N, C-alpha and C positions, 0 to 999 in steps of 0.2 A: 504494499499499499504506499502511495506517495501523494500527498495533497499539499497545496500551497494556499495560504490565506493572507491577504493584506487587510490589516485593521487600522483604519484612520491614519494612513501613512502620510507624513509630511517630510519633505526634504528640500533644503534650500542651499544654494551656492552663493554666498555673500548676500546680496539683496534680491537675487533672482530665485523665485520659488519654482523648483523643478516638479514637485509633487505636492498636491494640496488635498488632504483628507481623502486619499485614495483608498477605496474598499472594493475588493472583488476576490473571488476564489477560483482555484483550478482543481477540478476533481481528479480522483485517481484514474490514470490512463487517458485523461482528457487532453486534447490538443487545442490550446487557447492562443490566439494571436493578439498581440498588442499592436495597434496601428494608429497612426497620426502623423501630422506634419513634423518637420525637423524642429527640435526644441520642445516637444510636447511632454517629455518625461519618460518615454517608453524604455529607452536604454538604461536610465537611472533605476527604473523599477526592476529591470532584469539584474542589474548589479547588486541591488539590495538582497535579492534571493540568493545570488551566488556568494554573498558575503564580501564582495569587493568594495562595498560602501555600507554605511550604517544610517538608518533613518534618524531624523531629528526628534521625531515623536511618532507614536504608533508602533505596531508590532508586525513582523513577518513571521508567520507560523508555517512550519513544514511538518506534516503529519500531526498537527495539533500542538506542536512544541514551539515555543518562542525561541527563535534561533539568534536573537540579539546576543552578540558576543561570541557566538560559535564560529570557529575559524572555517574558511572555505572548504578545506579538505575533509571536514567532518560533517558537511551538509548533505552529502549524497547527490551532488549535482555535477553534471558534465556540461561544459559550455563549448559551443561552436561559434567562432567569430567570423566577422565580415572579411577579415584579412587572412583567414585560414589558420595563421599562427603555427605553421609547421616548422620543424627544425630543419633549416636548409641544408645542413651538412650531413644529415642522416638520410638513409634510404626510406622508402615507403614502409618496408618491413620494420625498420627500427622505430619509425614514428608510431606505427600501430602497436608495437610491442611495449612502448614506454610505460603506459598506464599499468600494464600487467607486471612489469618489473618493479614499479613502485609498490605493488601489493605483494612482492616477494613470491610470485608464482614460480613454479618449477619450470625448467627449460622446456620439457615436453609439453606442459600445459600452455606455455607461451606460444610455442610453434603450432600447436593444435588450434588455439583460438585465433591467432593471426591468419592461419590458412582458412578457417571458417569465415572470418570477416572479409578477407580478400575475395573469396569466392562469392559471397553474398553481394558485394559491391562492385564486382567485375574489375578487380584490381590484381588478380593473380599474375597477370603477365607483366606487371610493372613493379613488383615488389623490390627489385634491385635498383630501381631508378631513384633519383633525388627529385625533390619538388620542382626545381627549375626545368626538369625534363618532362614535366607533365602538362597536360592541358588544364584550363580552368576548372572544367567539370571533374577531372580526375583529382585535382587538388582538393576540391570541395568534398568529394567522396572519401578521401583520406582523412580529412578533418572530421567527418561524420563517423568514420570507422574508428578513429582514435577515441571519440566519445563513447562509442559502443563498447570498446575494449575495457573502458573503465567500469562498465556495468552499473551505471548510476540508477537511482530511483527517479531522477528528474533530468530531462534534457532542456538546456537553455540555448536558444538560437538568437544571435544578435545580427540581424540583417545579413544572413549568410549568402544570399544570391545577388547582392548588389553589384558585384564585380563581373557577373556573367552576362553574355549577350542574350537577347530575347528568346531565341529558340532553346538555348541551354537552360535558361531560367525556367521555362515551361516544363522541360524534361525533369529538371531537378525538383520542381514542386511535386510532381507525381511520385518521384522516387522517395523523397523525404516523408511524405504522407504514408506511402505504402510501407516503408520501413517502420514508422512509428506505430502504425496499426498492428503490424506483425509482432512487434515487441511489447505493445501495450504499455509503453512508458509515458508517464505524465510529461507533457511538453508545454513550455512557454516560449513563444516565438515572437520576435520583434521585427517589424518591417514598417517602412513608410509607403509601401506599394499596396494600394487597396485591392488590386487584383489578386495578390498573394493572400491577403486576408480573406477575401470572399471565396477563394477556391480551395484553401487548405484547412480552415479552422472548423472545429466543432462549435466553438463560440468565439466571438470577436469582442474585444474591449477597445473602444475608440477613445483616445485621449486627445485633449487640446488644452494648452495652457496649464498643464499639470493636473487637470481635473478629468474625471471620467465623464464622458458625454453620452455614452451608450454602451450597453452590454447585451449580447444575445446571439442566437444563431445567425449566420450570414444572411440568409434569405429574409429573416424577420427584420433585421436592421435595414436592409435595402428597401423592402416593401413597406415597412411600418416604422420609420425612424422616429425617435422621440423628439428630435429638434432639427432646426435648420442646418446646423453644422454637420450632423451625421448624414442627413439627406444630401448635402452638397459634397461631402468628402467621399462617400461611397458611390461608385458608379461612374462609368465613362461612356458617353459624354456626361458632363456634370448636369445635374437636374436643372431644369428651367425654373427660374424664380421671377414672378411677375407681381406687381403691386397695383391694385385697383380697388373698385368699390363693389359691394354686394347690394343689389336691389332686392329688398325683402319682399316687396309686392310681387315681383316677377320671378323671384328665385333664380337670378342670373348674376354671374360675375361680369362686371363691365370694365373694359379697358379700351376706351374709345380708339378706333371706331368699331370694335367688335364686341360681341356678347356671347358668353358661354352659359348654357343652362346648367344648373347645379342639381345634384341628386335630391330627390324629395326629402324634406325634413331637415336638410343640412343647415339651412339658413336659421331655423329656430334654435339649433344647437350651437351656433357660433356665438362666442362671447366677443362682440365687436365694440369698437369705440364709437363715439357719438357720430363721427362722419362715416361710419360703416366701411372704413378702409381695411383691407386685409391683404396679406401676402400669400400667394398660392405657389405650390411647387408641383410640377408635372414632368415626369420623365420622358425622354425623347421617344421611347418605344410606346408610350401611351398616348401619343398624338397621331391623328390621321390628317393627311393633306389631300385636297382635291382641287382641281382647276376648273374654271368655267362656270362659276356660280355667282350669285348676288353678294356672297360674303367674301369675295376675293380682295382682302385688305392686306395680305402679306406678299412680299416680293421675295422670290428665291434668289439669294445672293450667291450661293455656292453649293456644290454637292461633292461628296467624297465617296469613292467606291471602296467598300470594306469587304468585298467578296460575297458574303451571304446577305449583306445589307447595303443600302445607300444612306449616307448621312447628309441630310439637307440642313442648311442654315438659311432661315427665312427672317425677314425683317418687316416690322410695321412701326412707323414713327421711330422712337428710340429703342424699341425692344428687338433683340436678336435672339431667336429661339432655334434650338437644335431639334431635329425630327428624324427618327429612323424609319425607313421605308423599305419595302421589298426590292430586290435588285432589278426587277423588271419594270419598275416605275419609270415612266417616260417624260416626266416633267423636267424642263430644262431651266438653267439659270436665266433670270430675267422675267420668268413667268409670274403672273399674279395668281395666288392660290388662297384657299380658305383652310382654316385649321379647326379641328374638333377634338376634344379630349375623350378618352374612353370613359364611360360612365363609372363613377365611384373611384377613379384613380387620382383625382385632384387632392393634394394635401394642403392644409391651411396652417400657417405659422403666425405666431404673435409678432406684431410689428416691432416690438421692443426687444424682448429677450430671445426671440426665435423659437420658443417652445411650440410644440404642436397644439393646435386648437381643435376642439371637437374630435 
């Protein structure tokens, strides 16, 4: 069993607050991803678990035990770094064997375990090479293998794929998740890449400014975000945000010169200010565009071919909106079109603090 719990963690560097009242947990065998922009506190949180830093207040618990003051080597964690952190003058074999030597394993046990790990990670043919003779993907697999050799209760990953190109990142995402599921190890993974968070995690913790902005399964946070920041950070293209008025009599969202009908009953549930102004969010895949109607108030500014989709950018007055359409859509740049949202897919956000309304 290996669990992690953050209890009201605060950490500052000088006058800069890195973490503020952070609370979340990682269950036994769970894969949790910490995601957020640079400087949000995600790597600081990882270092607190590893014992490389100490909180100013609050507690980090591993298996229900407060590990404040417990040295890193006694926490049962293994860390995989962005820079791989391999010993350059050692062979792959020696890098993999090092954690086993620290545990005073016998020579036969070391050779057997190194051979098993090398076979699992497709490194058997490069055991005699040094890190400089390896590709980026091979170096990353050696780093993962070294962590496996330590046989930890908890894996900690600090942006391990940032140095890889896009195809290799995608392949390594699959490999890391498959390996984690096979071993059943509790894993805390840090990244700034929302695509990694959405594709790898059992649950995602979104951080911004040192505070937790949202926690939940990837699909839940994407489809039902608790606030404007989570809605904007997760998903590419970024969610469309528009500010206008809601007419309660007609049940419509108004952003001159167009009007969108709202789902029945939503107007009554909205806690609006006196001017009835509201900010809505609508994802690009939840908009439909058509040409040749009375509601053609949007001009197609550009379109991008994405293979299975076309990404359109359309404009009306000062508003620029992204729309995803099927690849056989024939609307060309310069055309006037109308937009309609999918019923029930509009999100409403408070004009001030950005929290979800209704």
